[in-house]
C-alpha positions, 0 to 999 in steps of 0.5 A: 625381209623384216629388216627391209620392212622396218627400213621402208617404214623408217624412210616413209614415216616422215612423209606421213607425219601430218596425215589425219592430224589436227592442226598443231604448231608442227603442222602449221610451221611446216605448212608456212615453210612449204609455202615460202619455198613455193613462193620462190618457185614462182620465179621459175614457173611464173605462168603456171603459178599465175594460172594456179591463182585462178583457182578457188582454194575449195576447188581442191580436185581441180588444183591438185589435177592441174599441179600434177600435170604441170611442169613444176610438179617435180619441184613442188613434190620435192618441197612437199617431201622436204616439209613432211607432207605426203603430197600436194593433197595433204598440203591443200587439205591443211591450207583449207583447214587453216583458212576455215579455222582462222575465219571461224575464230576471227568471226567469234572474236569480232564484236557484233557491231563489226560483224554487222558492218561486214554484212552491210559492206556488200550492200554499200558496194551495190549502192555505190554502183547504182549511184555511179550509173545514175551520175553517168560515170564511165562504164570502165570505172563501174566495171572495176567496182563490180569486179571488186564486189564480185571478188569480195562476195566470192571470198566471203562465200569461200571462207564460210564454206571452209569454216563449215568444214573446219573440225572442232579440234582445228578451231580449238587449236587456232583459238587457243593459239591465235596470236601465234598463228597470226605471227606465223602468217606472212605480213600481207596475209596477217594485215589484209582486211579480215586476215582471211581474205587471201589464201594461206600460203601466199595465195597459192593453192 
């Protein structure tokens, strides 16, 4: 019985490697490895992955429930296992922590002038919409501008909430290893305005 218990511990230990651990190079490397493999699954399950993109990353319960009820779940669960995650819950948790820590560090590194410009960006959009209405621009064009503004505000709100959830240990790791973390991020994330506007992991979960 003791031998069996030891075997079970040995088998299950890799799946528990990231449980409760602060962000580290090992955790982030595995996270982006899993993210890359999930991106490849999108070809097999395009409709499901498109639906997943509709969720906010902070809707963790909703995301997890949707994934577990989807046809893609067996393949997603396999990706999690191969990369050391105990399940989709742990992967989503790392994603939120990484996003929040990146945003917090980014704001700390950003000059005060740039932070003020970021705050004023929303007002600039509002002013542009008012001017478009006054100039009689087509409603379809105004609707497109409104959609961009709402998306930007939603993203900023999510980033701020995630930043508040980031632990001091996670923030310290990202701050101390900022350049390395940036190199690990896919190009479309690393070069996006303010890095963190998109969800880590190619926009999924």
